[in-house]
N, C-alpha and C positions, 0 to 999 in steps of 0.2 A: 578334171573330168568334164567333157563338153555337156552343155545344158540339155541337149537332145537326148543324150544317153541317160542322164539323171531322170528325165521325164519318162523314158521308156521303162526304166527300172521301177519307178514308183507306180507304174500302171500294172505291174505284175500283181495278181490277186493276193498272194501270200504276203508280199511286201506292203501292199496297201493296207491289208488287215493289221499287220504288225505296227505300221505307222499310226493308224487310227487308235490302236490299243494304247500306244505310248501317249498319244494326245489326250486320251481319256483320263490318264493318271496325272493328278495335280498335287504333288507333295506339299504339305503345309509349310515346309521350310522355304519354299519358293513362292508362296502365296498363290497367285492366279496363273502362274506359268506352268505349262504342261511339261511332263517328263521329256517329250519329244523336243520341245524348244530348248530345254536345259541341255540335253545331250548335243543338239545341233550347235548351240553357242559354244559349248565346251570344246567340241571337236574343231570348230573354226578357230578358237583361240590357240589350240595346239598346232593346227596347220599353218596359221599365220605367224607363229612364234619362232620359227626356225629351230625347233627343238633339237634335231640331230646335229646341226652346226654348233649350237651352244654346248651340247653334250660332248662333242669332240674336243673342244677347248678345255672343258672341265676334266675330262678323262685324262688328258695329257698331264695336267697339273697333279692329279692324284697319282698317276703312274710314276711321276718323278719322286713323289713323297713316299712311295711304297717301300723302296729298298732301304733308305736310311732308317725308317721306322722298324722294318724287319731286322736290320742289323742291331739296332738298340734292343729290341725285344729278345733276340737270340743271345746277346751278351748278358742280358738280365737273368735269363732262365737258370744258369748255373748257381746263382746266389740265392735261389729260393730253397729254403731248408726243408725239403720234403723228399723222402726216399723214392727213388725211381721216377722222379718228376721229369727228368729229361726224356726218358723212354716214353712216358705217357704223353709228353708234349709232341714228340715225333709222330706218335700214332694219331694224335689230334690233328696235326698239320696234314698228314696223309689223307685223313678222312674229310677235310674241309677245303682243301685247295681244289681248283678246277681239275677235272679228270686229265690224266696223261701228263701232268705237270710235276708231280712229286718226284718221279724218278730223276728228273733233270736237276732238281734243287736239293735232293736228299744229302748228297756228299758235301755240298757247300754248307748246309745247316749243321751237319755233324762236325765239320771242321771248326765252325764258329763256336759251337757248344763246348768242344773239347779244348779249344785254345782261346778262351775268353780273355779280353783285355779291358781293364777298368777304364782306361782312357777313352775307349770307344763308347762307353756308357754316356759320358757327358757330351762328347762330340756327336754321337748318334742322335741323342734326344734333342739337342739344339738344332741340328740340321733337319731332322724329321719334323720338328715343330715349325721351323721356318717354311719348309716346302709344303707341309700339310696346311699351314695358314694360307699359302698361295692357292692351294687347291680349294680350300673353303671359301676364300675370297672370290675365286673364279665362279664357284657355285652360287654365291650370293649375287654376283654380277648377272649370272644366268637367271636367277629369280627375278631380279629387277627389270630384266628385258621382257618380262611377260606383259602382254597387252592389257592385263587387268591391274597392273601396278603403275601408279602415277607419281607417288612420292619416293624420291631417291635419297639415300644417305650420302654424307660426305665421304671422301676416300679414306681419311685417317680414322674416322669413327667406324666405318665398315671394316677396315683392316684390324682394328682393335677387337671388334666383335669376332672376327675370324680367328684371331689368336686365342681368345677365350674359348671359343667352340672347339678349336683344335686340341687344347689341353683337356677339356672335358671328354671329348671323343676318344682321345688317346687313353685316358684313365678308364673309360667304359670298356674299351677293347681289351686292355690288359686285365681288368677286373673280371670280365666275362670268361676269358681264357683260363685264368687261374681258378675261378669259381667252378667251371666245368670239370677241370682236372681234379681239384680237391674233392668235389662231389663224387666223382668216379672212384677215387682212392678211398674215400669214406665208405662208400657202398661195398667195395671189395673187402675192407677190414671187417665190416659187419658180417659179410658172408663167411669169412674165415672163422670168426668167433662163434657165430650161431650155427654154421654148417649148412646154410641155405645157398642156393644158386639163383641169381637174378637173371632173368631172360635178357639176352643182348639187345633185343628189340626195345625193352623198357629203357635201358640206358641210352639208346639211340634217340628215343622219343624225348627223354629228358634233355639230351644235348640240343635237340632241335628247339625245344621250348626256351632254353637259355639263349640260344642264338636269335630266335624270333623276338624275344623280349628286348634284346640288345638292339636289334635293327629297328624295332618299333620306337624305342626310347630315343635313339640317335636321330631317326627320321623326324619324330615329333619335335625334338629340340631344334633341328635345322629349320623346320617349317615355322615354328613359333617365333624364332629370332631371325629368320631369313630376311625379312624386309620390315620396314617401319610400320606398314599398314597391317600386316598379318599378325602383329603382336597380340591383337585382341581375340584371335582364333583360339579355341580350346587346345590344350596341350596335346591330348590324344584326339586327333581330328579325323575327319573322313579321309583326307588326303594321306595321312600317315598310315592309317590302317590299310587303305587301298594299295599304297606303295609296298608295305610289308608283305601283303598277299602276293603282289606281282613279283617281288624279290624271290619268294619261295618258288613260285611257278617258273620263273625265268631260270633260276639255278637248276631246277630239276630238268627242264627242257634242254638247257645248255649242256648239262652233263651228258644227256642222251646223245645230243648232236656231236659232241666232241668224241665220245667213245665209239659211236657207230658210223658216223658219216665223215667227220673231218679227218684229214690226213696231214696235219701240220708237221708232226714230227718226221714223217717220211719225206716230206718235201724240203723242209728247212732245217732239220736236225734240232739241236737244243734251242735255236732261235725261235722255233715254233712255240716253245713254252711262253716266250714273251708276247707273241702274237695272240695266243689264247688268253693270257692275262689282260692284255690291252683291250681285246674285244669284249671280255667279260665286264671290265670296268666301264667301258663305253655304254654297254647295254644298261647297266645299273644307273649310270648318270642320266640316261634317257628316262628311266622309270622315276628317278627323283624329280626331274623336271615335270613329268606328266602328273605326278601326285601333287606337286606344288601348284600347278595350273588348276587342279580341282579345288584346292583350298582357296586360292585367290579368286576363282570364279564364284564359289559359294559366298565368300565374304563380300564380293562386289554386289551380288544379287541381294544379299541381306541388307546391305547399306543402301542400295537403290530403292528397296521396298520400304 
């Protein structure tokens, strides 16, 4: 934006009042720096950090890992010894994938569930861990490209950390899905025994709580171990909480956009599903980088002061 336009905007009365208000706030965490200076430096870090380009590379790596991991997960479901677990799992998938995508993948999922192969369990998990490690490694590279990070890890050490994070994240994803479904089955059994009926909204809220805790835990883990410098940041940090809130907001807005405005399926058919998934992953990668920038910026300011 040209400097002359910036000056004209700042001269507007309400803009000038808002800037002065932000300058009057000096959070203790940043010592003598005003909130205005903090926000300005943070946004400059995002603008100069090529966030969207970094997110594109990361999103592609995660997109490649998505299908092997899904294949492994779908082949694992039939071996879980719970009544009607497959049906509950299909309902869970339909409620949590981006809008207008379930119809395109429903038949594929059902075919895998009904024709499960044990060989695909070992092959799927190995391939998904390898590709997921590449995705996590790309994310860690994206973290290290921040202007607030100066110490870099070696390639092999970083890739080893990426493999470890991939295993932990895969476990957390599977554990969360199983926990949600077991919880819902448990509630249904209690309803049948006691004769009460739980409001569907309550179950939906509980599902969102499980998902929110999973996102917060995974994000906190990534930010904590993302770079050598940020290991000293608290596990549940400002950045991880900020990113979790943005995840929830972006998922809600993205769902509205896909349902009411986007016409991917009409234009591209079933390929539109892949475009929706890729776009959704790209948005979330941007949010991950923005949240990390906040953590790295706060850490740098604390260290400087």
